[in-house]
NUDREN-605568 format. One record per residue (C-alpha): residue in one letter; x, y, z. Coordinates in steps of 0.5 Angstrom, whole numbers, padded with zeros to 4 digits, always signed. Layout:
REM residues N
AXYZ...
REM end
This chain:
REM residues 291
M-0033+0004-0010S-0035+0011-0014K-0034+0011-0021D-0028+0016-0021T-0024+0012-0016D-0026+0005-0020R-0023+0008-0026F-0016+0007-0022L-0017+0000-0021A-0012-0005-0024P-0017-0011-0028T-0016-0017-0026G-0014-0022-0032K-0012-0017-0036K-0005-0015-0039I-0003-0008-0036K+0000-0002-0040L+0001+0004-0036K+0001+0008-0042D-0007+0008-0042Y-0007+0011-0034S-0006+0018-0033T-0001+0021-0028T-0004+0028-0028Y-0012+0027-0028T-0015+0031-0022G-0022+0030-0025D-0027+0036-0025L-0024+0038-0018D-0019+0044-0016K-0013+0044-0010E-0018+0047-0005I-0024+0043-0006G-0020+0037-0006K-0017+0039+0001A-0024+0040+0004M-0026+0033+0001L-0020+0030+0004A-0022+0033+0011E-0029+0030+0011I-0027+0023+0009K-0021+0023+0015E-0027+0024+0020K-0031+0018+0017L-0024+0014+0017S-0023+0015+0025D-0030+0013+0026Y-0029+0007+0022Q-0022+0005+0025E-0025+0005+0032T-0031+0000+0029L-0025-0004+0026Y-0021-0004+0033A-0027-0005+0037G-0029-0012+0033N-0022-0014+0033S-0024-0019+0028R-0021-0016+0021S-0015-0012+0020V-0013-0008+0014L-0007-0008+0010L-0005-0001+0006I+0001-0002+0001F+0004+0004-0003Q+0009+0003-0008A+0012+0008-0013M+0018+0010-0016D+0023+0015-0012A+0019+0022-0011G+0013+0019-0012G+0009+0022-0006K+0009+0015-0002D+0011+0018+0005S+0007+0025+0004A+0001+0021+0002I+0001+0016+0008S+0002+0022+0013H-0003+0026+0010V-0009+0021+0009M-0007+0017+0016S-0007+0024+0020G-0014+0023+0023L-0013+0016+0025N-0011+0013+0032P-0003+0011+0032Q-0005+0006+0037G-0009+0003+0032C-0004+0003+0026Q+0002-0001+0025V+0007+0002+0020F+0013-0001+0016S+0018+0002+0011F+0022-0003+0008K+0029-0002+0006T+0035-0007+0004P+0034-0014+0007T+0039-0015+0013V+0043-0021+0014N+0038-0024+0018E+0032-0023+0013Y+0036-0026+0007D+0037-0033+0012H+0029-0034+0011D+0025-0034+0005F+0023-0027+0002L+0016-0027+0005W+0019-0027+0012R+0020-0021+0014H+0013-0018+0011E+0010-0024+0014L+0012-0022+0021A+0010-0015+0020M+0002-0016+0018P-0003-0012+0022Q-0006-0015+0028R-0014-0016+0028G-0017-0009+0029R-0011-0006+0026I-0009-0002+0020G-0002-0004+0017I+0001+0001+0012H+0007-0002+0009N+0011+0004+0005R+0015-0001+0000S+0013-0008+0001H+0014-0016-0001Y+0013-0013-0008E+0020-0010-0008N+0022-0017-0010V+0019-0017-0017L+0020-0010-0018V+0027-0008-0016C+0030-0015-0016K+0027-0016-0023V+0031-0010-0025H+0037-0012-0022P+0036-0020-0022E+0043-0021-0019Y+0040-0019-0012I+0036-0026-0013L+0043-0029-0012K+0043-0026-0005E+0038-0030-0003R+0042-0037-0003I+0035-0041-0006P+0037-0048-0008D+0038-0048-0016Y+0038-0041-0017D+0046-0040-0016V+0048-0036-0023L+0044-0030-0026K+0042-0034-0032K+0037-0039-0028V+0033-0033-0026D+0029-0033-0032N+0022-0032-0034D+0019-0039-0030F+0023-0036-0024W+0019-0030-0024K+0012-0034-0025K+0013-0038-0019R+0015-0032-0015Y+0009-0028-0017E+0005-0035-0016S+0008-0034-0009I+0006-0027-0008R-0001-0029-0010N-0002-0034-0005F+0001-0031+0000E-0005-0026+0000K-0010-0031-0001H-0008-0034+0005L-0009-0027+0009T-0015-0025+0005E-0018-0031+0007N-0016-0030+0014G-0019-0024+0015T-0014-0018+0013V-0017-0014+0008I-0011-0012+0002I-0011-0006-0002K-0005-0004-0006F-0004+0003-0009F+0001+0004-0015L+0003+0011-0014Y+0004+0013-0022V+0009+0019-0022S+0011+0022-0029R+0019+0022-0030E+0018+0029-0031K+0015+0031-0025Q+0020+0026-0022K+0026+0030-0025K+0022+0037-0022R+0022+0033-0015F+0029+0031-0015L+0031+0039-0017D+0027+0041-0011R+0031+0036-0006I+0038+0039-0009N+0036+0046-0009D+0032+0047-0002P+0037+0046+0004K+0031+0043+0008K+0030+0037+0003N+0037+0036+0001W+0037+0029+0006K+0032+0027+0002F+0036+0026-0004S+0041+0020-0006S+0046+0019-0011A+0043+0012-0012D+0036+0016-0014I+0040+0018-0021S+0043+0012-0023E+0035+0008-0021R+0032+0014-0026E+0036+0011-0032L+0033+0005-0031W+0026+0008-0032P+0023+0004-0038K+0026-0003-0034Y+0022+0000-0028M+0015+0001-0032T+0015-0006-0035A+0016-0009-0028Y+0011-0005-0025E+0006-0008-0031E+0008-0015-0030A+0007-0014-0023I+0000-0011-0023T-0002-0016-0028E+0000-0022-0025T-0002-0020-0018S-0008-0015-0018T-0014-0020-0016D-0021-0019-0014A-0019-0020-0006A-0012-0016-0006P-0014-0010-0012W-0008-0006-0015Y-0010+0002-0016I-0006+0006-0021I-0006+0013-0017P-0005+0019-0022A+0002+0022-0017D+0003+0028-0021K-0001+0032-0016K+0000+0030-0010W-0007+0034-0007Y-0011+0029-0011T-0007+0023-0010R-0008+0023-0003L-0016+0025-0004A-0016+0019-0009I-0013+0014-0004S-0017+0016+0002Q-0024+0015-0002I-0022+0008-0004F-0020+0007+0003E-0026+0010+0006Q-0030+0006+0001T-0027+0000+0002L-0028+0000+0010K-0035+0002+0008D-0036-0004+0004L-0034-0009+0010D-0040-0007+0014L-0036-0006+0020Q-0041-0007+0027S-0039-0005+0034P-0039-0011+0038E-0045-0012+0042L-0045-0015+0049P-0049-0022+0052K-0055-0020+0056E-0052-0022+0062E-0046-0018+0061M-0051-0012+0060A-0055-0014+0066K-0048-0013+0070L-0047-0005+0067E-0054-0004+0070E-0051-0006+0077Y-0044-0002+0076K-0048+0004+0074K-0053+0004+0080K-0047+0003+0084L-0043+0008+0081L-0049+0013+0082A-0050+0011+0089
REM end
């Protein structure tokens, strides 16, 4: 990992304070250079994806979390635009359905895990269960968990158990071949305000705006605390969190692509080789075709 992107890695075993991270960092780059670098990286990602798909032994899961207007959608579309859609599996998680509430909170996310050889992209994820649910603990009651039938029982011990469930879930995935990279797109409150106003003022963006965005914005301090606690409890060596500056979208995309590329490079992916007998058959087929 380069020193520049390594600065975004949330260390394990250390309490995270978001005030220690920047929302505006862009290094020594400008927008045009950043866009050119992103274009080069996307070509490399395409090659890595082909090797990953051919090997069919590992999968990669990219998790994107952010406050509203944090830039998740645009980051996904720009960084992944050079990939083969057939090798990607994209999920955007909304409020659980009645059927999903009839299962444990990880069930629907386990069903959405990428197959071997594929790249999974989760726009929001199982972390909503320790983020939005932490800010709105009344949502936990909808899960109908035994012994948690009243709000006062959703205490610190409950959240410790939920973090542990997530760590164990991700440990199981990584031990079975899924590489997990988690991105928190850290946008400032002021930049969120500007993006909300853009959505209101631009008719083409009106569809992106929701009145619920304003009510959730009022809970900003609680959300920041929830993110700090979730990242502190669940950033591990096997499934790390990266806190990405998100005020400048062009840099957000570049930083994500650099981390993604380096992660794939570190896997030392190799194209599969056919056994000798199969190679011999290829020569026979070649002769037949040439004849």
